[in-house]
C-alpha positions as CSV (number, residue, x, y, z in Angstrom):
1,M,-4.2,-5.0,-0.8
2,S,-5.4,-6.6,-3.9
3,E,-4.0,-7.9,-7.1
4,V,-4.2,-6.0,-9.7
5,A,-3.7,-7.1,-13.3
6,V,-0.8,-4.6,-14.6
7,R,0.0,-3.6,-18.4
8,D,3.1,-1.3,-18.1
9,P,6.4,-3.2,-17.4
10,E,7.6,0.1,-16.1
11,Q,4.6,-0.6,-13.1
12,A,5.2,-4.4,-12.7
13,F,8.9,-3.3,-12.8
14,V,8.3,-1.5,-9.7
15,E,6.0,-3.6,-8.1
16,L,8.5,-6.4,-8.3
17,R,11.1,-4.7,-6.8
18,R,8.5,-3.5,-3.8
19,K,7.3,-7.4,-3.1
20,V,11.5,-8.4,-3.7
21,R,12.2,-5.2,-1.1
22,N,9.2,-6.5,1.6
23,A,10.3,-10.2,1.3
24,E,6.9,-10.8,-0.8
25,V,9.3,-13.0,-3.1
26,L,7.1,-16.8,-2.4
27,S,3.4,-15.2,-3.6
28,A,1.6,-16.2,-7.0
29,A,1.8,-12.1,-7.5
30,V,5.6,-12.0,-8.1
31,E,5.3,-15.4,-10.1
32,R,2.6,-13.5,-12.3
33,L,5.0,-10.1,-12.0
34,L,8.1,-12.3,-13.1
35,R,6.0,-14.0,-16.2
36,E,4.8,-10.7,-17.4
37,L,7.9,-8.9,-17.0
38,R,9.7,-12.2,-18.9
39,F,12.5,-12.6,-16.5
40,S,14.7,-15.2,-17.0
41,G,17.5,-14.0,-14.1
42,K,18.1,-15.1,-10.8
43,L,15.5,-14.5,-7.5
44,S,17.2,-15.5,-4.5
45,V,15.0,-16.1,-0.4
46,V,17.1,-16.7,2.5
47,V,15.0,-18.4,4.9
48,Q,16.0,-18.9,8.5
49,N,13.3,-20.7,10.8
50,G,10.5,-20.2,8.7
51,H,11.1,-16.6,8.5
52,V,12.7,-14.9,5.1
53,L,15.9,-13.3,6.0
54,K,16.7,-11.6,3.1
55,S,15.4,-11.5,-0.4
56,G,16.8,-10.3,-3.6
57,Y,17.1,-10.2,-7.5
58,E,19.7,-10.0,-10.6
59,E,18.4,-7.0,-12.8
60,G,20.8,-8.2,-15.7
61,Y,18.6,-10.7,-16.8
62,F,15.4,-8.3,-18.0
63,R,14.9,-9.0,-21.6
64,K,14.1,-5.9,-23.8
65,S,10.6,-6.1,-25.5
66,S,10.4,-5.2,-29.3
67,G,7.9,-2.7,-29.7
């Protein structure tokens, strides 16, 4: 899948949730989404024997944009 610049915050959030759900949280694309969303919360990854077992985030840390 090609990486596309995401402008709409709602679309970016949906993409972030998809990547977390699919354990793709260690990619540069996720870092770009986090920066775009101004995410300042907790993103967690559990790795065992080189495989991602679980990943998640805490939603309560998103900042609302002012306008």
